DRENVEX-739891 format. One record per residue (C-alpha): residue number from 1; residue in one letter; chain; x, y, z. Coordinates in steps of 0.1 Angstrom, whole numbers, always signed. Last residue first. Layout:
REM residues N
resi = NUM | resn = A | chain = A | east = X | north = Y | up = Z
...
REM end
This chain:
REM residues 327
resi = 327 | resn = R | chain = A | east = +569 | north = +451 | up = +191
resi = 326 | resn = A | chain = A | east = +573 | north = +470 | up = +222
resi = 325 | resn = A | chain = A | east = +567 | north = +449 | up = +253
resi = 324 | resn = E | chain = A | east = +533 | north = +452 | up = +269
resi = 323 | resn = R | chain = A | east = +527 | north = +464 | up = +304
resi = 322 | resn = R | chain = A | east = +493 | north = +459 | up = +321
resi = 321 | resn = M | chain = A | east = +474 | north = +473 | up = +351
resi = 320 | resn = V | chain = A | east = +444 | north = +464 | up = +371
resi = 319 | resn = R | chain = A | east = +438 | north = +495 | up = +392
resi = 318 | resn = F | chain = A | east = +422 | north = +489 | up = +427
resi = 317 | resn = V | chain = A | east = +395 | north = +509 | up = +444
resi = 316 | resn = R | chain = A | east = +389 | north = +506 | up = +481
resi = 315 | resn = T | chain = A | east = +360 | north = +507 | up = +505
resi = 314 | resn = T | chain = A | east = +330 | north = +509 | up = +481
resi = 313 | resn = T | chain = A | east = +296 | north = +506 | up = +498
resi = 312 | resn = F | chain = A | east = +273 | north = +477 | up = +499
resi = 311 | resn = G | chain = A | east = +237 | north = +483 | up = +507
resi = 310 | resn = T | chain = A | east = +219 | north = +459 | up = +485
resi = 309 | resn = K | chain = A | east = +214 | north = +485 | up = +458
resi = 308 | resn = R | chain = A | east = +251 | north = +491 | up = +459
resi = 307 | resn = Y | chain = A | east = +257 | north = +454 | up = +454
resi = 306 | resn = L | chain = A | east = +233 | north = +453 | up = +425
resi = 305 | resn = H | chain = A | east = +249 | north = +483 | up = +408
resi = 304 | resn = G | chain = A | east = +283 | north = +466 | up = +411
resi = 303 | resn = A | chain = A | east = +270 | north = +434 | up = +397
resi = 302 | resn = P | chain = A | east = +256 | north = +452 | up = +366
resi = 301 | resn = S | chain = A | east = +290 | north = +467 | up = +361
resi = 300 | resn = Q | chain = A | east = +299 | north = +503 | up = +370
resi = 299 | resn = A | chain = A | east = +322 | north = +495 | up = +399
resi = 298 | resn = G | chain = A | east = +334 | north = +463 | up = +383
resi = 297 | resn = T | chain = A | east = +338 | north = +439 | up = +412
resi = 296 | resn = W | chain = A | east = +367 | north = +426 | up = +433
resi = 295 | resn = L | chain = A | east = +376 | north = +426 | up = +469
resi = 294 | resn = F | chain = A | east = +347 | north = +412 | up = +489
resi = 293 | resn = W | chain = A | east = +329 | north = +421 | up = +521
resi = 292 | resn = A | chain = A | east = +300 | north = +409 | up = +543
resi = 291 | resn = A | chain = A | east = +297 | north = +421 | up = +579
resi = 290 | resn = H | chain = A | east = +289 | north = +411 | up = +614
resi = 289 | resn = A | chain = A | east = +288 | north = +374 | up = +606
resi = 288 | resn = R | chain = A | east = +268 | north = +355 | up = +633
resi = 287 | resn = R | chain = A | east = +264 | north = +323 | up = +613
resi = 286 | resn = A | chain = A | east = +228 | north = +332 | up = +608
resi = 285 | resn = R | chain = A | east = +241 | north = +365 | up = +594
resi = 284 | resn = M | chain = A | east = +261 | north = +346 | up = +568
resi = 283 | resn = R | chain = A | east = +231 | north = +325 | up = +559
resi = 282 | resn = E | chain = A | east = +209 | north = +356 | up = +553
resi = 281 | resn = L | chain = A | east = +237 | north = +372 | up = +532
resi = 280 | resn = V | chain = A | east = +237 | north = +340 | up = +511
resi = 279 | resn = L | chain = A | east = +199 | north = +341 | up = +505
resi = 278 | resn = H | chain = A | east = +203 | north = +379 | up = +498
resi = 277 | resn = L | chain = A | east = +228 | north = +374 | up = +470
resi = 276 | resn = L | chain = A | east = +209 | north = +345 | up = +455
resi = 275 | resn = V | chain = A | east = +177 | north = +365 | up = +454
resi = 274 | resn = E | chain = A | east = +194 | north = +395 | up = +438
resi = 273 | resn = G | chain = A | east = +209 | north = +372 | up = +412
resi = 272 | resn = L | chain = A | east = +176 | north = +357 | up = +403
resi = 271 | resn = G | chain = A | east = +158 | north = +390 | up = +400
resi = 270 | resn = T | chain = A | east = +149 | north = +382 | up = +364
resi = 269 | resn = G | chain = A | east = +171 | north = +409 | up = +349
resi = 268 | resn = R | chain = A | east = +199 | north = +384 | up = +343
resi = 267 | resn = M | chain = A | east = +188 | north = +349 | up = +333
resi = 266 | resn = E | chain = A | east = +202 | north = +350 | up = +298
resi = 265 | resn = E | chain = A | east = +236 | north = +361 | up = +312
resi = 264 | resn = L | chain = A | east = +238 | north = +330 | up = +334
resi = 263 | resn = V | chain = A | east = +242 | north = +340 | up = +370
resi = 262 | resn = G | chain = A | east = +274 | north = +340 | up = +390
resi = 261 | resn = I | chain = A | east = +284 | north = +348 | up = +426
resi = 260 | resn = P | chain = A | east = +319 | north = +344 | up = +440
resi = 259 | resn = G | chain = A | east = +315 | north = +355 | up = +467
resi = 258 | resn = F | chain = A | east = +312 | north = +370 | up = +501
resi = 257 | resn = R | chain = A | east = +341 | north = +372 | up = +526
resi = 256 | resn = E | chain = A | east = +326 | north = +371 | up = +561
resi = 255 | resn = D | chain = A | east = +331 | north = +334 | up = +565
resi = 254 | resn = V | chain = A | east = +369 | north = +336 | up = +558
resi = 253 | resn = S | chain = A | east = +379 | north = +301 | up = +549
resi = 252 | resn = D | chain = A | east = +410 | north = +315 | up = +531
resi = 251 | resn = F | chain = A | east = +387 | north = +324 | up = +501
resi = 250 | resn = A | chain = A | east = +355 | north = +305 | up = +495
resi = 249 | resn = G | chain = A | east = +338 | north = +315 | up = +528
resi = 248 | resn = H | chain = A | east = +307 | north = +328 | up = +510
resi = 247 | resn = M | chain = A | east = +285 | north = +316 | up = +481
resi = 246 | resn = A | chain = A | east = +263 | north = +325 | up = +452
resi = 245 | resn = W | chain = A | east = +249 | north = +303 | up = +424
resi = 244 | resn = G | chain = A | east = +234 | north = +305 | up = +390
resi = 243 | resn = V | chain = A | east = +216 | north = +287 | up = +361
resi = 242 | resn = M | chain = A | east = +218 | north = +251 | up = +369
resi = 241 | resn = R | chain = A | east = +194 | north = +234 | up = +345
resi = 240 | resn = G | chain = A | east = +165 | north = +215 | up = +361
resi = 239 | resn = A | chain = A | east = +139 | north = +224 | up = +335
resi = 238 | resn = P | chain = A | east = +122 | north = +248 | up = +359
resi = 237 | resn = D | chain = A | east = +155 | north = +267 | up = +364
resi = 236 | resn = R | chain = A | east = +181 | north = +257 | up = +390
resi = 235 | resn = A | chain = A | east = +197 | north = +280 | up = +415
resi = 234 | resn = T | chain = A | east = +226 | north = +272 | up = +439
resi = 233 | resn = V | chain = A | east = +233 | north = +284 | up = +474
resi = 232 | resn = I | chain = A | east = +268 | north = +278 | up = +487
resi = 231 | resn = R | chain = A | east = +282 | north = +281 | up = +523
resi = 230 | resn = D | chain = A | east = +261 | north = +251 | up = +531
resi = 229 | resn = L | chain = A | east = +285 | north = +229 | up = +512
resi = 228 | resn = P | chain = A | east = +311 | north = +232 | up = +540
resi = 227 | resn = T | chain = A | east = +346 | north = +245 | up = +531
resi = 226 | resn = G | chain = A | east = +369 | north = +216 | up = +537
resi = 225 | resn = T | chain = A | east = +401 | north = +220 | up = +518
resi = 224 | resn = T | chain = A | east = +387 | north = +203 | up = +487
resi = 223 | resn = L | chain = A | east = +357 | north = +226 | up = +489
resi = 222 | resn = C | chain = A | east = +379 | north = +257 | up = +488
resi = 221 | resn = A | chain = A | east = +400 | north = +244 | up = +459
resi = 220 | resn = R | chain = A | east = +371 | north = +233 | up = +437
resi = 219 | resn = I | chain = A | east = +353 | north = +266 | up = +441
resi = 218 | resn = T | chain = A | east = +384 | north = +287 | up = +434
resi = 217 | resn = C | chain = A | east = +393 | north = +265 | up = +404
resi = 216 | resn = A | chain = A | east = +358 | north = +268 | up = +390
resi = 215 | resn = W | chain = A | east = +361 | north = +306 | up = +392
resi = 214 | resn = D | chain = A | east = +397 | north = +305 | up = +378
resi = 213 | resn = P | chain = A | east = +384 | north = +285 | up = +348
resi = 212 | resn = G | chain = A | east = +363 | north = +314 | up = +336
resi = 211 | resn = F | chain = A | east = +327 | north = +327 | up = +342
resi = 210 | resn = H | chain = A | east = +306 | north = +308 | up = +316
resi = 209 | resn = S | chain = A | east = +323 | north = +274 | up = +311
resi = 208 | resn = G | chain = A | east = +342 | north = +271 | up = +344
resi = 207 | resn = A | chain = A | east = +315 | north = +284 | up = +367
resi = 206 | resn = L | chain = A | east = +287 | north = +264 | up = +350
resi = 205 | resn = A | chain = A | east = +307 | north = +232 | up = +347
resi = 204 | resn = L | chain = A | east = +318 | north = +235 | up = +383
resi = 203 | resn = L | chain = A | east = +282 | north = +239 | up = +395
resi = 202 | resn = D | chain = A | east = +270 | north = +211 | up = +373
resi = 201 | resn = V | chain = A | east = +295 | north = +186 | up = +387
resi = 200 | resn = L | chain = A | east = +290 | north = +200 | up = +422
resi = 199 | resn = D | chain = A | east = +253 | north = +189 | up = +421
resi = 198 | resn = D | chain = A | east = +264 | north = +153 | up = +428
resi = 197 | resn = D | chain = A | east = +277 | north = +163 | up = +462
resi = 196 | resn = A | chain = A | east = +245 | north = +180 | up = +472
resi = 195 | resn = P | chain = A | east = +241 | north = +217 | up = +466
resi = 194 | resn = T | chain = A | east = +224 | north = +239 | up = +492
resi = 193 | resn = A | chain = A | east = +192 | north = +250 | up = +475
resi = 192 | resn = F | chain = A | east = +172 | north = +274 | up = +454
resi = 191 | resn = R | chain = A | east = +148 | north = +258 | up = +429
resi = 190 | resn = H | chain = A | east = +130 | north = +275 | up = +401
resi = 189 | resn = G | chain = A | east = +96 | north = +260 | up = +392
resi = 188 | resn = R | chain = A | east = +74 | north = +291 | up = +386
resi = 187 | resn = G | chain = A | east = +63 | north = +291 | up = +422
resi = 186 | resn = T | chain = A | east = +100 | north = +292 | up = +432
resi = 185 | resn = L | chain = A | east = +105 | north = +323 | up = +411
resi = 184 | resn = E | chain = A | east = +75 | north = +340 | up = +426
resi = 183 | resn = A | chain = A | east = +85 | north = +331 | up = +462
resi = 182 | resn = A | chain = A | east = +120 | north = +344 | up = +456
resi = 181 | resn = R | chain = A | east = +105 | north = +376 | up = +443
resi = 180 | resn = R | chain = A | east = +83 | north = +380 | up = +473
resi = 179 | resn = L | chain = A | east = +112 | north = +374 | up = +496
resi = 178 | resn = V | chain = A | east = +132 | north = +400 | up = +477
resi = 177 | resn = D | chain = A | east = +104 | north = +425 | up = +480
resi = 176 | resn = A | chain = A | east = +103 | north = +419 | up = +518
resi = 175 | resn = P | chain = A | east = +139 | north = +427 | up = +523
resi = 174 | resn = V | chain = A | east = +160 | north = +398 | up = +538
resi = 173 | resn = R | chain = A | east = +169 | north = +410 | up = +573
resi = 172 | resn = Y | chain = A | east = +202 | north = +424 | up = +586
resi = 171 | resn = G | chain = A | east = +203 | north = +437 | up = +622
resi = 170 | resn = V | chain = A | east = +241 | north = +436 | up = +622
resi = 169 | resn = L | chain = A | east = +251 | north = +427 | up = +586
resi = 168 | resn = A | chain = A | east = +273 | north = +457 | up = +577
resi = 167 | resn = R | chain = A | east = +282 | north = +459 | up = +540
resi = 166 | resn = H | chain = A | east = +316 | north = +461 | up = +524
resi = 165 | resn = M | chain = A | east = +330 | north = +466 | up = +489
resi = 164 | resn = A | chain = A | east = +362 | north = +464 | up = +470
resi = 163 | resn = A | chain = A | east = +360 | north = +480 | up = +435
resi = 162 | resn = A | chain = A | east = +380 | north = +469 | up = +405
resi = 161 | resn = E | chain = A | east = +393 | north = +494 | up = +380
resi = 160 | resn = Y | chain = A | east = +401 | north = +488 | up = +343
resi = 159 | resn = L | chain = A | east = +431 | north = +483 | up = +320
resi = 158 | resn = T | chain = A | east = +454 | north = +508 | up = +336
resi = 157 | resn = R | chain = A | east = +488 | north = +512 | up = +319
resi = 156 | resn = F | chain = A | east = +522 | north = +499 | up = +330
resi = 155 | resn = G | chain = A | east = +551 | north = +515 | up = +312
resi = 154 | resn = L | chain = A | east = +578 | north = +516 | up = +338
resi = 153 | resn = A | chain = A | east = +571 | north = +552 | up = +348
resi = 152 | resn = D | chain = A | east = +534 | north = +543 | up = +354
resi = 151 | resn = L | chain = A | east = +544 | north = +514 | up = +376
resi = 150 | resn = L | chain = A | east = +567 | north = +537 | up = +396
resi = 149 | resn = G | chain = A | east = +541 | north = +564 | up = +400
resi = 148 | resn = A | chain = A | east = +515 | north = +539 | up = +413
resi = 147 | resn = A | chain = A | east = +540 | north = +525 | up = +437
resi = 146 | resn = E | chain = A | east = +547 | north = +559 | up = +451
resi = 145 | resn = P | chain = A | east = +510 | north = +565 | up = +455
resi = 144 | resn = Y | chain = A | east = +504 | north = +534 | up = +476
resi = 143 | resn = A | chain = A | east = +472 | north = +538 | up = +496
resi = 142 | resn = E | chain = A | east = +454 | north = +560 | up = +471
resi = 141 | resn = A | chain = A | east = +469 | north = +540 | up = +442
resi = 140 | resn = D | chain = A | east = +454 | north = +508 | up = +454
resi = 139 | resn = L | chain = A | east = +470 | north = +486 | up = +427
resi = 138 | resn = G | chain = A | east = +453 | north = +454 | up = +415
resi = 137 | resn = P | chain = A | east = +431 | north = +427 | up = +427
resi = 136 | resn = F | chain = A | east = +456 | north = +420 | up = +455
resi = 135 | resn = V | chain = A | east = +473 | north = +388 | up = +465
resi = 134 | resn = Y | chain = A | east = +462 | north = +368 | up = +435
resi = 133 | resn = N | chain = A | east = +465 | north = +330 | up = +438
resi = 132 | resn = P | chain = A | east = +441 | north = +317 | up = +412
resi = 131 | resn = T | chain = A | east = +447 | north = +338 | up = +392
resi = 130 | resn = Y | chain = A | east = +471 | north = +367 | up = +387
resi = 129 | resn = S | chain = A | east = +454 | north = +400 | up = +386
resi = 128 | resn = S | chain = A | east = +484 | north = +421 | up = +397
resi = 127 | resn = F | chain = A | east = +498 | north = +438 | up = +379
resi = 126 | resn = D | chain = A | east = +498 | north = +423 | up = +344
resi = 125 | resn = V | chain = A | east = +528 | north = +415 | up = +322
resi = 124 | resn = R | chain = A | east = +527 | north = +410 | up = +284
resi = 123 | resn = T | chain = A | east = +558 | north = +400 | up = +264
resi = 122 | resn = R | chain = A | east = +567 | north = +368 | up = +284
resi = 121 | resn = G | chain = A | east = +593 | north = +348 | up = +266
resi = 120 | resn = H | chain = A | east = +610 | north = +333 | up = +297
resi = 119 | resn = G | chain = A | east = +638 | north = +359 | up = +296
resi = 118 | resn = A | chain = A | east = +611 | north = +385 | up = +294
resi = 117 | resn = L | chain = A | east = +597 | north = +373 | up = +327
resi = 116 | resn = W | chain = A | east = +631 | north = +375 | up = +343
resi = 115 | resn = D | chain = A | east = +636 | north = +410 | up = +328
resi = 114 | resn = L | chain = A | east = +603 | north = +421 | up = +343
resi = 113 | resn = A | chain = A | east = +613 | north = +409 | up = +377
resi = 112 | resn = E | chain = A | east = +647 | north = +424 | up = +375
resi = 111 | resn = T | chain = A | east = +632 | north = +457 | up = +364
resi = 110 | resn = L | chain = A | east = +607 | north = +456 | up = +392
resi = 109 | resn = L | chain = A | east = +634 | north = +451 | up = +418
resi = 108 | resn = R | chain = A | east = +657 | north = +478 | up = +404
resi = 107 | resn = R | chain = A | east = +628 | north = +503 | up = +401
resi = 106 | resn = G | chain = A | east = +618 | north = +496 | up = +437
resi = 105 | resn = L | chain = A | east = +655 | north = +501 | up = +448
resi = 104 | resn = G | chain = A | east = +659 | north = +534 | up = +431
resi = 103 | resn = R | chain = A | east = +671 | north = +553 | up = +462
resi = 102 | resn = R | chain = A | east = +639 | north = +569 | up = +473
resi = 101 | resn = R | chain = A | east = +630 | north = +540 | up = +496
resi = 100 | resn = A | chain = A | east = +652 | north = +517 | up = +518
resi = 99 | resn = D | chain = A | east = +640 | north = +530 | up = +552
resi = 98 | resn = P | chain = A | east = +603 | north = +524 | up = +543
resi = 97 | resn = A | chain = A | east = +609 | north = +488 | up = +532
resi = 96 | resn = V | chain = A | east = +603 | north = +483 | up = +495
resi = 95 | resn = F | chain = A | east = +574 | north = +463 | up = +481
resi = 94 | resn = F | chain = A | east = +562 | north = +442 | up = +452
resi = 93 | resn = F | chain = A | east = +532 | north = +421 | up = +445
resi = 92 | resn = P | chain = A | east = +513 | north = +399 | up = +420
resi = 91 | resn = I | chain = A | east = +537 | north = +406 | up = +391
resi = 90 | resn = W | chain = A | east = +523 | north = +386 | up = +363
resi = 89 | resn = G | chain = A | east = +533 | north = +370 | up = +330
resi = 88 | resn = Q | chain = A | east = +515 | north = +362 | up = +297
resi = 87 | resn = E | chain = A | east = +530 | north = +354 | up = +263
resi = 86 | resn = P | chain = A | east = +530 | north = +316 | up = +269
resi = 85 | resn = E | chain = A | east = +495 | north = +314 | up = +282
resi = 84 | resn = L | chain = A | east = +501 | north = +279 | up = +295
resi = 83 | resn = D | chain = A | east = +470 | north = +266 | up = +278
resi = 82 | resn = T | chain = A | east = +467 | north = +228 | up = +281
resi = 81 | resn = G | chain = A | east = +432 | north = +224 | up = +295
resi = 80 | resn = A | chain = A | east = +425 | north = +246 | up = +324
resi = 79 | resn = M | chain = A | east = +446 | north = +269 | up = +347
resi = 78 | resn = P | chain = A | east = +476 | north = +254 | up = +330
resi = 77 | resn = T | chain = A | east = +507 | north = +244 | up = +349
resi = 76 | resn = L | chain = A | east = +541 | north = +262 | up = +346
resi = 75 | resn = R | chain = A | east = +523 | north = +295 | up = +342
resi = 74 | resn = R | chain = A | east = +543 | north = +326 | up = +348
resi = 73 | resn = V | chain = A | east = +553 | north = +344 | up = +380
resi = 72 | resn = A | chain = A | east = +572 | north = +375 | up = +390
resi = 71 | resn = Y | chain = A | east = +574 | north = +386 | up = +426
resi = 70 | resn = A | chain = A | east = +591 | north = +418 | up = +437
resi = 69 | resn = A | chain = A | east = +608 | north = +421 | up = +470
resi = 68 | resn = G | chain = A | east = +622 | north = +446 | up = +495
resi = 67 | resn = V | chain = A | east = +643 | north = +452 | up = +525
resi = 66 | resn = V | chain = A | east = +650 | north = +417 | up = +537
resi = 65 | resn = R | chain = A | east = +676 | north = +420 | up = +564
resi = 64 | resn = D | chain = A | east = +706 | north = +397 | up = +569
resi = 63 | resn = G | chain = A | east = +731 | north = +421 | up = +552
resi = 62 | resn = D | chain = A | east = +709 | north = +443 | up = +531
resi = 61 | resn = V | chain = A | east = +687 | north = +420 | up = +511
resi = 60 | resn = A | chain = A | east = +664 | north = +427 | up = +481
resi = 59 | resn = I | chain = A | east = +645 | north = +395 | up = +471
resi = 58 | resn = R | chain = A | east = +634 | north = +387 | up = +436
resi = 57 | resn = L | chain = A | east = +607 | north = +360 | up = +436
resi = 56 | resn = G | chain = A | east = +610 | north = +347 | up = +400
resi = 55 | resn = D | chain = A | east = +641 | north = +328 | up = +409
resi = 54 | resn = P | chain = A | east = +622 | north = +308 | up = +435
resi = 53 | resn = D | chain = A | east = +597 | north = +296 | up = +408
resi = 52 | resn = F | chain = A | east = +561 | north = +293 | up = +419
resi = 51 | resn = N | chain = A | east = +536 | north = +280 | up = +393
resi = 50 | resn = P | chain = A | east = +524 | north = +251 | up = +415
resi = 49 | resn = D | chain = A | east = +516 | north = +277 | up = +442
resi = 48 | resn = L | chain = A | east = +527 | north = +262 | up = +475
resi = 47 | resn = L | chain = A | east = +553 | north = +289 | up = +482
resi = 46 | resn = V | chain = A | east = +532 | north = +318 | up = +470
resi = 45 | resn = L | chain = A | east = +495 | north = +319 | up = +480
resi = 44 | resn = S | chain = A | east = +496 | north = +290 | up = +505
resi = 43 | resn = R | chain = A | east = +529 | north = +299 | up = +522
resi = 42 | resn = F | chain = A | east = +523 | north = +336 | up = +522
resi = 41 | resn = R | chain = A | east = +488 | north = +330 | up = +536
resi = 40 | resn = D | chain = A | east = +503 | north = +308 | up = +564
resi = 39 | resn = P | chain = A | east = +531 | north = +334 | up = +572
resi = 38 | resn = T | chain = A | east = +506 | north = +362 | up = +575
resi = 37 | resn = I | chain = A | east = +502 | north = +391 | up = +552
resi = 36 | resn = P | chain = A | east = +499 | north = +428 | up = +559
resi = 35 | resn = D | chain = A | east = +478 | north = +449 | up = +535
resi = 34 | resn = A | chain = A | east = +473 | north = +485 | up = +547
resi = 33 | resn = P | chain = A | east = +507 | north = +484 | up = +564
resi = 32 | resn = A | chain = A | east = +524 | north = +477 | up = +531
resi = 31 | resn = S | chain = A | east = +562 | north = +482 | up = +539
resi = 30 | resn = R | chain = A | east = +563 | north = +474 | up = +575
resi = 29 | resn = A | chain = A | east = +541 | north = +443 | up = +571
resi = 28 | resn = W | chain = A | east = +560 | north = +433 | up = +540
resi = 27 | resn = A | chain = A | east = +593 | north = +434 | up = +559
resi = 26 | resn = E | chain = A | east = +580 | north = +410 | up = +585
resi = 25 | resn = V | chain = A | east = +566 | north = +386 | up = +558
resi = 24 | resn = L | chain = A | east = +599 | north = +388 | up = +539
resi = 23 | resn = R | chain = A | east = +619 | north = +381 | up = +571
resi = 22 | resn = P | chain = A | east = +598 | north = +350 | up = +579
resi = 21 | resn = G | chain = A | east = +600 | north = +337 | up = +543
resi = 20 | resn = D | chain = A | east = +637 | north = +343 | up = +535
resi = 19 | resn = G | chain = A | east = +650 | north = +312 | up = +554
resi = 18 | resn = S | chain = A | east = +651 | north = +290 | up = +523
resi = 17 | resn = R | chain = A | east = +661 | north = +311 | up = +494
resi = 16 | resn = F | chain = A | east = +642 | north = +334 | up = +470
resi = 15 | resn = G | chain = A | east = +661 | north = +348 | up = +440
resi = 14 | resn = R | chain = A | east = +687 | north = +376 | up = +443
resi = 13 | resn = I | chain = A | east = +690 | north = +413 | up = +448
resi = 12 | resn = G | chain = A | east = +719 | north = +429 | up = +468
resi = 11 | resn = V | chain = A | east = +717 | north = +461 | up = +488
resi = 10 | resn = R | chain = A | east = +751 | north = +475 | up = +499
resi = 9 | resn = S | chain = A | east = +753 | north = +503 | up = +474
resi = 8 | resn = T | chain = A | east = +717 | north = +512 | up = +479
resi = 7 | resn = T | chain = A | east = +722 | north = +523 | up = +514
resi = 6 | resn = T | chain = A | east = +698 | north = +512 | up = +541
resi = 5 | resn = T | chain = A | east = +694 | north = +531 | up = +574
resi = 4 | resn = P | chain = A | east = +695 | north = +509 | up = +604
resi = 3 | resn = H | chain = A | east = +662 | north = +496 | up = +616
resi = 2 | resn = T | chain = A | east = +640 | north = +505 | up = +646
resi = 1 | resn = M | chain = A | east = +615 | north = +484 | up = +663
REM end
């Protein structure tokens, strides 16, 4: 499909309107071919987000064509408790169609998105680690160098990097040393199991209290929409306290997507996390998964080292970036 050349003078920018969705999804696919989105994912991640405000989704239109977009969002409903994070805003994504680039449209879109957030009192803006409905963990500068340059020019600075990883599961077996460690822990009174309904109370409390409300939100959301409990393995210590869990299929019902996984800090170094990781990989392989992958871990974090030890390799690196208004 070919498209007429876009001229900046005839491109208008406005908020999202009914009818924009299909054209936005199509333009997104042309603009970010490494990360196309489907209409149902766009619906669930953006349109059905309780924080979605149509005016925050800035749409660039050339006649009846969508040629770019930048999405700004702030909390209208708290992640937990009553905290609306009144200084915080996010830009989960932006793009410009290939035929509309190098004419300043990306800067116009982002500036409008930032101004919209500033108008709502947001002085700190992150790209793009918005939870729970993040589209990307951050910016893949290798895939999108022009976007990286634009964000840098607008004052965004890298906070840290998140690594996406992948591991083939064809022929996978739980290593013998992990099986021995699981047997040792079980012999000491630890229990690894699929959670029953009543166990979910402890699981959500563990995730929300020790790993952040977005983790509990992710687990609650996937189970509410029908993710089976056998996608989760929990761990209890000899006293019966829940001390860790691992799972797959939590995001978009994709069975090959691993995570999240969490182990209480005081239990790290015991091998508990490694056992949980392999027990879930074993279940994934039993479900005929050919691979396990995830989007977000600290490359040099303890989790990152564990994943590499388990055979995961980095597939992409994302920059989590922040812009703070001058005070």
